[in-house]
N, C-alpha and C positions, 0 to 999 in steps of 0.2 A: 504493500499499500504506499509506503513512504517512498520506495523507489518510483511508484507511479506517478506521485506528486512531484517528486524531484525531477523526473522526465519531463512532465508538463511545464514546470518552472524553466527548466533548460531551453525547451522549445520556444516559450513565450519570450524569454531574454533574447534568444538568437533571432526572432523575428523582428523584436523591437530594434535590435542592433543593425539588422540588413535594412529595416526600414529607414533608420537614422542616416545610414552610411549612403542609402540610395538618395536621400534628400540632399546631403552634402555634395554627391556626385551631379546630381540635377542642377546644383546651384553653379557649377562650373562648366555645365554644358557637355559632360562626358557620359551621361546615362546610358546613351544608346549601345555604348561598348558593353556594359553589363546586363543589357536586356535582350530577352529572345525576340523582342519585336524590332531589334535592329535590322538594318538591310541584310546583313550575313546571317541572320538567327543568331544562334550561340556560337558565333566566329566573328573575329575582329577583321573588318574590311576598311578599304580607303576611305568609306563614307562615314565612318563611325567617330573619327576625331574631329575636334573643331579646327577652323582655320581654312583659308582659301588655298587651293591646290593647283599646281601646274605639273604636267607630265610631259617630258620632251627627252629628246636624245638626238643621235646621229648614227649613220653607217657609211661605209663607203666600199666600193667594188673596184679592183685594180686589174690593170693588164700591163705586163713589163715584159720587153724584149731587149735581152743582151747577148753576149757571147755564150753564155750558158744555156740559152734556150728562150722559150716565150711561154708565158702562163698567165691565166686568170687567178686572182686571189680575192677572197672576202677578208679584209683586215681586222675591222673593228665593228662592234655593236654596242653602242653606249646608251644607257637609259637613265634618265635623270628625273628625280621628283623634288619639286620645291613646295614648302607650305609655309604661308605667312600666318602663323599661330597667333600673333597679336601684332599690333602696330610697332612694337619694340622686340618682336621675337621672329626670326626667320630660321626655318630648318631647310638645308639643302643636302641631297644624296645623289651620287652618280655611281653606277657599276659599269664598268667597261669589260666586254667579252673580247679577249684577243683570240680570234676565230682560229688562227694558224696554230697557236700555243694550245688551244683549248683550255683557256685559264681565265678566270674572272678575277679582275681587278677591282679594288674599291677605290676609287679616284677621290670622291669628295663624301664626306659624312660630318658635316658641321652644323653648329647652331650659332647664329648672331644675336647679340644682345645689345641694343641701343644703349650706350652709357652716356650719351650727350649727343648735341646737334651735329649729325653726320659723323659720329664717332662709334665704334662698335667693339665690343669684346667677342672674339671668335674663338670656339673650342672644338676640338675634333680632328678629323681628316681633312686636309686642305691641300689645293695645288699651291707649291711653294711659290711665291711672289719674287723670283728672281728674273730679271728682264721682262720683257714683254710677251715673247712668243710662247714661253713655258706654259702661260696661264691661257692665252688665246690660241689654243694648239688644235681644236676641233677640226676635223677634216673639211666641213663646210665653211669654215671661217678662214682657211688658208687659200691663196692662189694656187700654190704647187701641191702636188700629192705627196712629194718626199720631203721631209724637214731637211734643213741645211745640216752640214757636217757639225756645225757649233752646237746644234741641238741634240746631236747623237752622242758625240764623244765629250764635250766640254760640260754643257748643262744638260744633264741626262733626262731630256723629255720622254715621257710627261713624268714630272719629278712630284710625288706626293709624299707626305709625311703626316705624322700625328703629332698634335701639340696644342699650344694656346697663343694668343696674342691680340693685339688690336690693330684695327685699320680705320681709315677715315679721311677726312679732309680738315685741313687747317685754314682758317679764315675762309670758309666755304661761301660767304656772300660778298667777297671782293675779288678783283682782278688778280690778287696775289695768291689766291687760294691753289693749294697743292695737295697732293694726296700721299698718304704714308701707309706703310704695311710694317709691323713689328712683330715678329714671332719667335717663341722658344719651342724646339721640337727634337726629335731623337737625333737626326742628322744623318749624313751619308756614311756608309760603311765600307771597309776594305777587308774585313775578315767576317768568317760565319756566313750565313745566308743572306741573299738579298732578296728584293720583293718579289723575284720571280721563282724564288726556291732554289737557286744555283749559288755557286760559289762567289762571294763578292771578292772584288779585287780592283787594284789600280794598276794600270800597266800602260807602257807606250804603244801596245797594240789596240787596246779597248779604251784608253782614256778613262773617264768616270763613267762610262755607261753601264757597268755592272755594279755600281755603287748605291742604287737607290735602295732605300732601307725597307725591310719588312715593317708592318704597321702595328704588330703585335708585341714586339720587343725592340730592345737596344742592346748593342753589342759591348757596350761600355757604360761606365757610371756617370759620364758628362752628357750635359745637353749642348745642343748647338743653336745658333742665333742666326736669323736671316732678316734683313731689313732693305725696304725699297722706298725712295722718295722720288716722286715725279711731280712735273709742273708744265705749265703752258706759258712759256715767257712771252710767245707771240701766237696770233690766231692760227689755228691749225697745226701748231708745232708742239709736240710733246717730248720732253727729254726726261729720262729716269736714270737714277744711280742706285745700284745693287750691292749688298754685301753680304756674305755668309761666312761664318766661321765654325769650326767645331772639331772635336777628337774623332778619328775614323777608325781607330782599330781596337781590338779587344784588350791591350794592355794599357789603353788610355795614354799613349805617349805620344802618339802621331797627331799632327794638326793639319787640317785642310781649310784653306781660305779661298773664297772667290770674290773678286771685284769685277763688277760690270757696269757698262754703260748702255743705253738703249736710246733709239730716237725713232720718231715717226712724224712725217710731215705730209700734209695734203695741200695741193695747189690745182684746184679745178679738178680736172681729170687725172691728174698726176698724183701718184703717191711714192714717197721714198721711206723706206725702213731700213734700219740696221741695228745690230747689236755686237758688242765686244765685251771679252771677259777673259781674265788671266786667273789661273789657279797656282797657289803656292802650297806645296805638299811636304811634310815632313815625315822621317821614319819610314820611307819607301825607296825604292830603287829609281823612282821617277821625281825629279825634283820639280819643275815648274812647267805648266802648260799655258797655252793662250789660244784665242781663235775668236774668229768674226765672221759675219755675213753682210752683205749691203745687197738691197732689193729695190727696184724700180717696177712699178706698176702703172699701165695707161688703161683707162677705162672708156669705152666708147661704143656706139651701135651705129651702123650705116643706115640710111634711108633706102638703100637699095634693097635692103631685106624686110622693109615695113609690111609688106603684102605677102610675106612667106609664113610657113609654120613656125619659124624662129621668133615671130613677132606677134601674130595673131593671137588676141585672147590675153596677152600678157602686158600688164601695165608699164613695166619699165625694164624689159630684157636688157642685158648687157654682155659685151665681149671685153676681155682684159688681156693685154699683152703684158708679159712679164719678164724680166731676167734677173737672175740673182748670182753673186759670186760669194763662195763660202770657202774659208780655209782654217785648218787647225794644225798646230804644232804640239804633238803629244810628249815631247821631251826636249825643252829648249836648250838644254844643256849638251844635247848631241847635235846642235846645229839644225840642218834641214833634213836630217835622216829620218824623222818621224814625222814629216810634215805631209799633210793631205789638202788636196785643193779640189774644187768642184765648181763648174759653172753650168748653169741651168737656164733654159729659156723655154717659154711656152705660151700658149693661148688657152683661155677658158671662155666658156658660154654659161651665162645665167639666166634662165627663163624667169626665175625667181631668186631673190638674194640668198636663199638658204638651200638652193640646189645648184650644183656647179658641175658641168662636164669639162674634164681637163685633158690636155695633151701637152707633153713636154719632153725636151730632149735634154739628157744629162751626161755632161762630160766630166769624168773622173780622172785625176792625176794623183796617183799614189807614189810612194817612195820606191815600190816594187815592180812599178810600171805593168801593172795588171790591165788588161783590156777589157774593161767592164763598163765602157759607155753604154747607155740605155735608152730606150724610147719607153715613156711611161704614160698610160691613160688611165683615167679613173672617172667614176661618178661619185660625188658625194652628196648626201641628203641630210639635211637638218629638219627634224620634225617636231 
């Protein structure tokens, strides 16, 4: 009898607690997650949480012909979702499926918290703000299919890391306003496993391309720092300065620092862009590296094609002629022995801003005189 009354009391208390908790949850707008009347029933869906959402991404398909043969390849499929949880809280996540490697990368998974006017605290996984191209790297944003040597060997795109920091604008309401990014993170690694699960290393054959860090661990006890400051001293001219420093090895003895400059200028239909960086490395067989690229783009559309399928139905189709020169030296102490150079020229057609049909010719010049010039075609789609 006593047990029966005790059981009834427990049930009543449990019901009251659930009811109270439901009222609390209802007050913050998340009751649907806990209700069987939610869109997914007793399962959490993207419709159950508060906030405005946007789902987007990109993919690209490539064709490459060089001395080794010709083939089609699907390189990337990126899926991104952003949620404005509150006017001061923005969540963003991006998954990138590297189709050739059958590997999924977490490129972004961060939360922004507005702490002042145009100033934000960011925590999570973010694309490291070193230079301009590492952040604006999506296939549909680039005119070329292939990244420059600079972004392969020196600044290992796409470079993501886990950490925290602040970003925003200084003097946002004046002509003197400039943007800043300041972050603490795990940093590049030269020992253990890298982000791809292979052996991390710094060498004069691979540069820094194998040093992108895993997101779940750090190979030493120190943390790394990155900062970028950019401003617009003249209309349509952006100049940025970047700096990175941190320990790279498991013994916590070797230091790696990167210093970079980037520039982007637009004058009517002409765009000019370029980046330069130098790396100073200790406790490795490679001392210093440097590299750069310069690129010119000309945007146009000829009236001769206005009545063709390239123009009909599209508001502002566009062609882009571009040329780029890129070079890196992966061991400056050895002179030009480990210097790579590349010239790229191409033409793009964009029926829409986020859809690009690309063709380019790539001329490569290595210290080993390998014959690997290539014709590259691709279609990049942002959605």
